[in-house]
KOLGUKOL-335182 format. One record per residue (C-alpha): chain; x, y, z. Coordinates in nm, 2 decimals, m for minus. Layout:
BEGIN
REC;A;X;Y;Z
...
END
This chain:
BEGIN
REC;A;7.39;23.03;7.85
REC;A;7.20;23.22;8.06
REC;A;7.36;23.46;8.34
REC;A;7.47;23.30;8.64
REC;A;7.13;23.46;8.83
REC;A;7.08;23.09;8.94
REC;A;6.70;23.16;9.07
REC;A;6.42;22.93;9.00
REC;A;6.22;23.24;8.82
REC;A;6.48;23.27;8.55
REC;A;6.34;22.99;8.32
REC;A;5.98;23.13;8.42
REC;A;6.08;23.49;8.31
REC;A;6.22;23.30;7.94
REC;A;5.91;23.15;7.91
REC;A;5.62;23.42;7.99
REC;A;5.91;23.66;7.76
REC;A;5.84;23.37;7.49
REC;A;5.47;23.36;7.55
REC;A;5.43;23.76;7.54
REC;A;5.63;23.82;7.26
REC;A;5.50;23.53;7.00
REC;A;5.35;23.79;6.78
REC;A;5.62;24.03;6.76
REC;A;5.86;23.80;6.55
REC;A;6.13;23.67;6.82
REC;A;6.32;23.39;6.77
REC;A;6.43;23.14;7.01
REC;A;6.79;23.30;7.00
REC;A;6.68;23.64;7.05
REC;A;6.45;23.57;7.38
REC;A;6.79;23.39;7.51
REC;A;7.00;23.68;7.40
REC;A;6.72;23.90;7.60
REC;A;6.68;23.68;7.89
REC;A;7.10;23.71;7.94
REC;A;7.06;24.07;7.88
REC;A;6.77;24.05;8.18
REC;A;7.00;23.82;8.39
REC;A;7.34;24.10;8.36
REC;A;7.10;24.35;8.45
REC;A;7.02;24.23;8.74
REC;A;7.34;24.12;8.89
REC;A;7.43;24.45;8.76
REC;A;7.17;24.59;8.99
REC;A;7.34;24.47;9.37
REC;A;7.02;24.31;9.43
REC;A;7.05;24.00;9.68
REC;A;6.89;23.67;9.58
REC;A;6.56;23.75;9.75
REC;A;6.56;24.10;9.61
REC;A;6.64;23.96;9.27
REC;A;6.37;23.70;9.29
REC;A;6.11;23.89;9.39
REC;A;6.20;24.15;9.14
REC;A;6.18;23.93;8.83
REC;A;5.90;23.74;8.94
REC;A;5.74;24.05;8.95
REC;A;5.88;24.13;8.61
REC;A;5.80;23.82;8.45
REC;A;5.41;23.85;8.54
REC;A;5.40;24.19;8.38
REC;A;5.59;24.08;8.09
REC;A;5.33;23.79;8.09
REC;A;5.00;24.06;8.15
REC;A;5.13;24.27;7.83
REC;A;5.27;24.55;8.02
REC;A;5.48;24.68;8.31
REC;A;5.31;24.92;8.55
REC;A;5.13;24.91;8.89
REC;A;5.32;24.63;9.15
REC;A;5.57;24.51;8.93
REC;A;5.70;24.79;8.80
REC;A;5.72;24.94;9.12
REC;A;5.93;24.61;9.20
REC;A;6.12;24.67;8.93
REC;A;6.21;25.05;9.01
REC;A;6.29;24.95;9.37
REC;A;6.50;24.64;9.31
REC;A;6.67;24.59;8.96
REC;A;6.68;24.96;8.88
REC;A;6.94;24.86;8.61
REC;A;6.61;24.71;8.45
REC;A;6.48;24.99;8.46
REC;A;6.73;25.23;8.36
REC;A;6.74;25.05;8.04
REC;A;6.37;25.04;7.99
REC;A;6.40;25.43;8.03
REC;A;6.66;25.44;7.83
REC;A;6.45;25.25;7.53
REC;A;6.16;25.53;7.58
REC;A;6.40;25.82;7.69
REC;A;6.27;25.91;7.98
REC;A;6.43;25.91;8.33
REC;A;6.37;25.59;8.55
REC;A;6.11;25.81;8.76
REC;A;5.94;25.90;8.46
REC;A;5.83;25.58;8.40
REC;A;5.52;25.56;8.65
REC;A;5.33;25.83;8.40
REC;A;5.41;25.57;8.07
REC;A;5.31;25.26;8.27
REC;A;5.00;25.43;8.38
REC;A;4.97;25.52;8.01
REC;A;5.00;25.13;7.88
REC;A;5.32;25.25;7.74
REC;A;5.61;24.98;7.85
REC;A;5.48;24.66;7.68
REC;A;5.65;24.32;7.58
REC;A;5.76;24.45;7.26
REC;A;5.91;24.79;7.41
REC;A;6.14;24.63;7.70
REC;A;6.27;24.35;7.42
REC;A;6.38;24.62;7.20
REC;A;6.55;24.78;7.50
REC;A;6.71;24.50;7.58
REC;A;6.84;24.40;7.21
REC;A;6.99;24.74;7.17
REC;A;7.14;24.77;7.57
REC;A;7.28;24.38;7.54
REC;A;7.59;24.47;7.43
REC;A;7.69;24.74;7.68
REC;A;7.54;24.54;7.98
REC;A;7.76;24.23;7.85
REC;A;8.04;24.47;7.91
REC;A;7.97;24.60;8.21
REC;A;7.87;24.24;8.35
REC;A;8.23;24.12;8.19
REC;A;8.42;24.34;8.45
REC;A;8.22;24.21;8.75
REC;A;8.34;23.97;8.99
REC;A;8.12;23.66;9.05
REC;A;8.04;23.56;9.39
REC;A;8.14;23.22;9.52
REC;A;7.78;23.14;9.49
REC;A;7.76;23.23;9.15
REC;A;8.07;23.03;9.03
REC;A;7.93;22.72;9.19
REC;A;7.61;22.78;8.95
REC;A;7.80;22.84;8.68
REC;A;7.99;22.53;8.78
REC;A;7.67;22.34;8.83
REC;A;7.52;22.47;8.54
REC;A;7.84;22.36;8.29
REC;A;7.81;22.03;8.45
REC;A;7.47;21.94;8.36
REC;A;7.50;22.05;7.98
REC;A;7.84;21.79;7.98
REC;A;7.57;21.52;8.13
REC;A;7.28;21.61;7.89
REC;A;7.54;21.61;7.56
REC;A;7.70;21.27;7.72
REC;A;7.32;21.18;7.77
REC;A;7.22;21.26;7.43
REC;A;7.50;21.10;7.31
REC;A;7.49;20.77;7.50
REC;A;7.16;20.77;7.69
REC;A;7.38;20.63;7.93
REC;A;7.15;20.84;8.16
REC;A;6.81;20.66;8.08
REC;A;6.84;20.36;8.28
REC;A;7.01;20.55;8.57
REC;A;6.65;20.77;8.55
REC;A;6.49;20.47;8.53
REC;A;6.64;20.28;8.80
REC;A;6.54;20.63;9.05
REC;A;6.22;20.62;8.93
REC;A;6.13;20.25;9.01
REC;A;6.27;20.30;9.37
REC;A;6.14;20.64;9.43
REC;A;5.74;20.41;9.36
REC;A;5.89;20.14;9.62
REC;A;6.08;20.43;9.84
REC;A;5.80;20.28;10.14
REC;A;5.86;19.90;10.10
REC;A;6.24;19.93;10.12
REC;A;6.28;20.18;10.35
REC;A;6.02;19.91;10.58
REC;A;6.26;19.64;10.48
REC;A;6.56;19.86;10.59
REC;A;6.35;19.91;10.93
REC;A;6.28;19.59;11.02
REC;A;6.64;19.49;10.91
REC;A;6.77;19.72;11.18
REC;A;6.50;19.61;11.42
REC;A;6.63;19.21;11.39
REC;A;6.98;19.29;11.39
REC;A;6.95;19.51;11.73
REC;A;6.70;19.21;11.87
REC;A;6.97;18.96;11.85
REC;A;7.25;19.20;11.96
REC;A;7.08;19.22;12.28
END
């Protein structure tokens, strides 16, 4: 389960990371573990939702391009310092020295994956000591509810008919709205 970030970019980070490292012998379980560690690092960075989303978007773009440098690195340094620290520890440098390594193309997806593999236990311990915000707690509840519903649907198929009905309704929503509007007009004329 991914840490409660609640941002639409989390799946993007996972997808871009999986694409960037497909030749590095990283399996799905490892990719999920690294993504979870990255999400924990974002929360530990103390970024607000907007900063976290912007930083993670830039970070995922850096992963997809095959190296973290330029604007992508700047966003990580400014908005997600714990991620920068994890990468710096892997490379044996301070956060400030990452810019020079980035110019040389040394902050690759392989370096980032290895950094988060090594840092995952420490990040998990630190994250475990944090107190989730109300928003994060609600995201956890929402995610777990979705998992329960998905499992129920996989076992019973109960939601397939409901989904089909919703899609049919959406296909005919204009007609439905016109019928309701006509009914309201008829009732209002009759009442007058």
